[in-house]
N, C-alpha and C positions, 0 to 999 in steps of 0.2 A: 637236739634242740637247745639243751642247756649250754652247749659249747657256743652256739651262735649268740645266745643271750649274754653270755659273759664276754664274748669277744667284741660285741658292738661298742661298749664303753671302754674296753681294755685297749683297743687299737690306738685311740688318741692319747690315753693315759700312758701307754708304752712309749709313744713319741715324746711325751713330756719327760719321762724318766730317763730315756737315753740322752735327750738334749741336756738335762740337768747334770748327768754324769760327765758329758763332754765339757760343759761349762766349768764344772768343778775341777776337772783335770787341767783345763787351760789356765784356770786361776792359780792352781798349785804350781804350774810350770811358769807362771808369770808371762803367759803368752796369750793375751786376749785380742789379738789381731789376726784375722784369717787372711793369709796371703792370696787366696783365691777370690776374695771379695764376696763370699757367699756364706750362708749359714747351713750347716747340716740339719738344723732343726726344721728348715723349710721342707726338705725332702721327706723327713720323718712325718711331718704334719700332713703332707699330701697323701702319703701311704696310709696314715691313720684315718684320714677322712674318707678315702676310698674304701678302706676295709670296713668302716662303720656303715657306709651306705650299702655295700653289698650284703653285709650281715642283716641290716634292717629289712631289705627286700626279701631275703630268704626267710626271715622270721615271719614276715607278713603273710607269706603263701599258706602255711598251715593254720596260722592264727585266725585267718578270716572266718573259718568255720568252727574252730575249736580253741577257745581261750586256753592259755598255758599257765599253769600254776606250779610253783616249786617252793621249797623251804617254808612250808606252812603258810603260804600266801605272801611271804616277803617278796618273792618274785611273782609278778602277775602281768600277763600280756593278753589283750583282747584286740579286736579290730580298731578300736579308738586309739589305744596306745601304739599299735603298729603304724597307723596313719601318721601320727605325730613323729614317730621314730624316723620314718622315711623323709618327712618334710624337713626336720631339723638336721638329719645327717646329710641331706642334699645341700643345705646351706653351709654346713661345716666343710664339706668337700670343696665347694666352689670358693669359699672364703680362704681355705688353706692354699688352694692353687694360686689364687690371686695374690695372697700374702707373699708367696715366694718371689714374685716379681716386684711388687710394690715395696715391701720392706727391704728387699735387696737393693732396689734403686735408691731408697733413702740412705742406706748404708754406704752405697757407692758415692753419694754426694756428701758423705761425712756428716749427715744430719743425725744418724743413728750410730752409736758405737757398736762394736761387735758384741759386747756384753749386753747392751740393750736389745739387740736383735735376738739373742738367745733367750733372754728373759721374756720377750714377746711370745716366742714359740712355746716356751715352757707353760705360760699361763693360757695360751691359746688351746693347747691340748687339755689342760686341766679344766678349763671352761667347757670344752666340748664333751669331755668325759662325764662330768657331773650332770650336765643336761640330759645326756642319753641315759645315764643310770636312773635319773629321776623318773623317766618315762617307763622304766621296767619294773618298778616296785608297786606292790599293791598296798603298801603301808603308808597311810597319810603322814605319820610322824617322820618316817624316813624321807618321804617326798619333800617335806618342809626343810629338813636338814640339807638335802641335796640342792634344792633351789637356792637356799641361803649360801651354800658353798659356791654355786655358780655365780651368784652376785658378787662375792668377794673376789673370785678369780677374774671375772670380767671387769671389775673396777680397775685392776692393774692395766688392762688393755686400754681403758678410757684415758688413764693418766700417764700412759707410757712415754709421751713426749716430754713430760715434766715441765711444761710451761705453766705459768700461773693460771691461765684460763683452763687448761686441761686438768690440772690438779684440783682446781675448784669444782669443775664438773664431776670429777671422780668422787670427791668427798660428798658432793650434793647427791650423787647417785647412790652412794652407800648409805648415807644417813636416811634419805627419804624412803628408799626401798626396804631398808632394814626395819624402819618403823612400821612400814606396811606389813612386813613379815611377822612382826610382833603381834599386830592386830590379827593377822591370819592364824597365828598360833592360838590366840585366845578363842577365835572362832572354832578351831579344831577341838579345843577343850570342851566347848559347849556342845559340839556335835557328839563327842564321846560321852558326855553327860546325858545327852538325849537318848543314847542307845543303852543306857544302864538298865532300863526296865525290860528290854526284849533280848539283849545279848548277854548271856550269863558270864561267858569267859571274857575277862577284861582285855586279854591280848588280841581278841578278835574285833574289838570295837574300833580299831584303827584300820581295818581292812576294807578296801573299796567294795569287793565282791560281796562281803557279808553285810555291809551297811546298805547296799542297794536292795538286797533280798528282804531286809527288815525295815526298809525306809518308811513303809506305811504305818508302822507301829512306834516310830520314834516320838519322844516327847515333843509336842509342838512348840512349847515355849523355848526350850533349849535349841531346837532345830532352827527356828526362825531367827533367833539372835546369832547362832553360829553361822548360818548362811549369809546373813547381812555382813557380818565381820569378815567372813572369808572373801566375799565379793570385794569389799573395801581393801583388804590386805593383799590378796593375789591380784586384784585390779590395779594396785599400785605398780606391781611388776609388769602388768599388761600395758600400763600407760593410760588407763582410763581417767578422764577428768572427774573430779578436780585433783586427782593424785598424780597428774601427768607432768608436773613441773620439772622433774629431773630429766625427762626424755630429750627435749630439744638441745639442752646443753651437752649431754653425754654423746648424743649422735653427732653433734657439730664438732666437738673437740677430739673425739676418738679418731684414730687412723681409719681410712675408708673400709678396709676389710673388717675391722672391729665394729664399725657402724653397721655393716651388713649382717654380722652375727647378732648384734643387739636387736635389730629390727626384724630379721628373718627367723631368729631362733629363740632368744630369751623372752620376747613378747609372747610367742606361741606357747612357750613352756608355762607361762602364767595363765594363758587361756585354757590350757589343758586342765589345770587345777580347777579353774572356774567351771568348766564343763562337767567335771566329775562331781562337783558340789551341786550343780543343776540337776544331774541325774538322781542324786540322793534326795534333794530337798523337794522336788516337784510332787512325788507321790504323797509325802507327808504333809506338805503345806498347801497343796492345791496350786493350780496353774496361775491364779490371780496374783498371789504374793510374789512368786518367782518372776512372772512376766513383768510386773510393774517395776520391780527392782532393776532388772536387766535393761528395760527400756529407758529408765531414768538415766542410768550411767551411760548407756549407749548413745542416746540422742545428745546428751551433754557433751560427750567426747567428739561426736561428728561435728557438732556446731562449733566447738572451740577449734578443732582442727581446721575446718574450712575458713573460719574468720581470720585465724592467724596466718593462713597461707596467702591471704589477699595482699597484705602489706609487707611480705617477707622479702628480704634482699640477700639472704645467705642461702645458697642452694642446698647445703647440707641440712640446715634448719627447715627449709622448705620440705625436703623429703621426710624429715622427722615429724613435722606437723601432719604430713600426709599419712604417716604411720598411725598417729593418734586418730585421724579420721577413719582409717581402715579398721582399726581395732574397735572403734565405735560401731561401725557397720556390722561387724561380726557379732558384737554384743546385742545390737538391735535384732539381728537375725535369730539369735538364741531366744530373745524376748518374744518374737513373733511365734516361734516354736513350730511344732508339727514337723512332718517329714520334709516338707519344702524348706522350712526355715532352717532346720538342722543341716540338711544337705547343702543348702546355699552357704551356710556359715563355714562348714568344713571345706568346701570347694574354694571359698574366698580365702581361707587361711592358707591353703596350699599355693594358690596363684599369687597372693600378696607376698608370701615368703620368697617365691622365685623372682617376681618383678622387683620388689624393693631391694633384695640383696643384689640383684643385677644392677639396679640403678645406683646403689651406694658404691658398688665396686667401680662403676663407671666414673663416679665423682673422683676416684683416686687419680685417674688419668687427667681430669680437669685440674686438680690441685697441682700435680706435677708439671703440667704444661703452662697453666695461667698463673700459678703461684698466688692464688686468691680464692676466697669463698664468696666473693661478691657477685651477685647475678648481673649487676650493671657493668661489670668489667669482663664478663665472659660472653663473647660473641663468636659466631661462626664456627662452632664446634664441629659441625658436619664437614666443613672445609679443612680445618686444622687437623682433626682426628676422624677420618672417615669411618673407620670401624667402630670406634667408641661412640661417635656421634650417632651413627645408625642404630647401634644397639640401645643407646640411651633414649633415642626417639621411640624405639619399639617398646622399651620398658615403661616409658612415660605414657604412651598411648594406652598401654595395658592398665596402668594404675588409674588413668582417667576413666576407665570403663568403656573404652571405644571398641566397637566390633572391628575385626573378627576375633578379638582376644578373649580368653576365658573369663576374665573379670567382668566383662559385659554380661555374659550368661549367668555367672554366679550372682551378680547384683540384680539381674532380671528375675532370677529365682527367688531372691530375698524379697523383692517387691511383690511378686506373686503371693508369697507367704503373708506379706503384710496386708494385701487386699483381701486375702482369705480369712484374716483374723477378725476379732470382734470390732476393731475400730480402723476401718480402711483409711481414715484421714491421717493416721500415722504414716501410712505408706506414701501418701501424697507429700507429707512433710519431709520424709526421707528423700523422695525424688527431687524435691526442690533443693535440698542440701547437696545432693549429688550433682545436680546441674551447676550450682554455684561453685562447688569444688572443682568441677570439670573446667570451668572458665578460669578460675583463679590459678589453678595449677598449670593448665595449658599455656596461659599467657606468659607465665614466668619461664617455663621450660622452653617454649618455642623461641623466646627472645634470646636464649643462650645458643640453641642448636642452629638456628637459621642465621643468614647474613654472612658478613665477611669478618674474619678474625682481626683484632687490632694489630697495628704494626708492631713488629718485634717479636711476635709470637712464633716460637720455634716448635715444630712438631716434636712429639715426645721422644721419638727415636734420636732426633738431633740433640735434644737436651741430655739424654742418657749418655750419648757418645761424648759430648763436649764437656759435661760437668763431672763425670765419674772418674775419680782418681784411680779406681781399680777396674775401669771398664775396658775389657777387650771386646772385640767384635763378637766372639762366641758367647760371652757372658751377657752382652747387651741383647743379642738375639734370643737367648734363653729366657731372659726376664720379660721381653716383649711377648713371647709366646705364652709364658705363664700368666700374663695379664690379659691376653686376648682370649684364650681358650674358655675361661669361665664366663666371660661376657657372651661369647658365641653360644655356649651351651644354654645359658639362661635365656637368651633371645630366641633360640630355636624351640626350647620347651614352651615358651609363651605362645609362639605361633602354633605349635603342634596341638597343645591343649585347647586352643581356641577353635581349631578346626576338626579335632578328632579326640574322642574320649576313649582311652584304652579300656578294654573290658575288665582287666585286673583292677585298675584304679576305680572304676565305677562300682565294682563289686565291693571293694574295700570301703568306699564311702557309704554305700547302702548298709553294710553290716555295722559300720561305726554309728550310723544314725540309729540303728536298732538298740545299740548299747545305751545311747542317751535317752531314748524314748522309754526304755524299761524303767 
């Protein structure tokens, strides 16, 4: 078991180390141009992502029934962490596969230098590794360090194009989220203080499993303040309003596979920390305090996400505000609580990660084909890019909560939890917001996908062949395949999970719910 636990984050880290060595050797030889027009870092990242996904699934099988602890609690895995491991490693694999084609195409058009391509894959692997490692630790302090490391490595991916707008977005991302992490650190310190009267060993006051066992005896004053600061701090990473201001800029300016990683992975990593704090705080503070805090931030996020989608004209920012809405829905579900609320929240997390990462990957094809982010200038995607347009339509319908996709059922479960809670009018309010978001989001997306493309729009394969200085027929075909496969996988998963719930996944979700309810 320990081998799998170590290998899950090591796979992408190994890809980073090998790519770094190759870049260093090329720099020493003064040969930073690859005659093949491709980056070895792409292949290593794909292998690393696939290896992490396989390890995560194998880890989850025994962990469903028996949590795994090693090195005095420093390593800790239970059904909740196994669920997030699978979710994030899936996004990493899909993004790595798409990156091979997308970044390679940008390099072929001379928009990325060979050095920049290698740097992209170096930090892609580092970003992936730190996120996966954060999910495997039972120590809150180490979790904080690894999340901050993930922030710094992902900031490079946001600003990789080195344009004024992307650099500004990267700095904004680092400053705001790092400030949030400082607030989260203060919250952790208050949590440790609140445990001083019931946990004698100071080194155990940072362990999830120990804090949950003693949660009922924690000092109420320190716990209440620690929980609030943790929600604000880690909520900044999640993109909860009003700490969300970094998210639209970062998602809009980052390369499309990086946007997929931000929305499908890093936001969920922040949610993981929030959920852990919910499990600790609820027994000691009572349901009312935790519920009111979560509902406040959740409804504020859903409202802001929906309102900003209405007048949005940048399709990447549109998907970014949709992420804010979705994170708000999950937080509201946690606020509703109970088995229904927690189950709906976790199912929503998984489905949103798949749908949003697929959608953001699809926007990469739009950028390469239409050379714009403007919704008004992108028309007829289904005609110009049949595969991308079809998958983008599937992902968009899923994000809108349309049947038969899984997000329809997860949102229905969340609404049922709301109607079963103390104030059913909150569920009615959430339903009204969901309908408004459905109309606002669908109106924008359908205007791009349907209709006829503008004159002069060349299908992506034509642009790749005509504009790539290093483009041979074999390389172009390889890049197209690398960009299509993750879209097809994402679209198929959305359809399958809407029509059929695998027994393994359902069991994992049910046991993860029990972890939160304890």
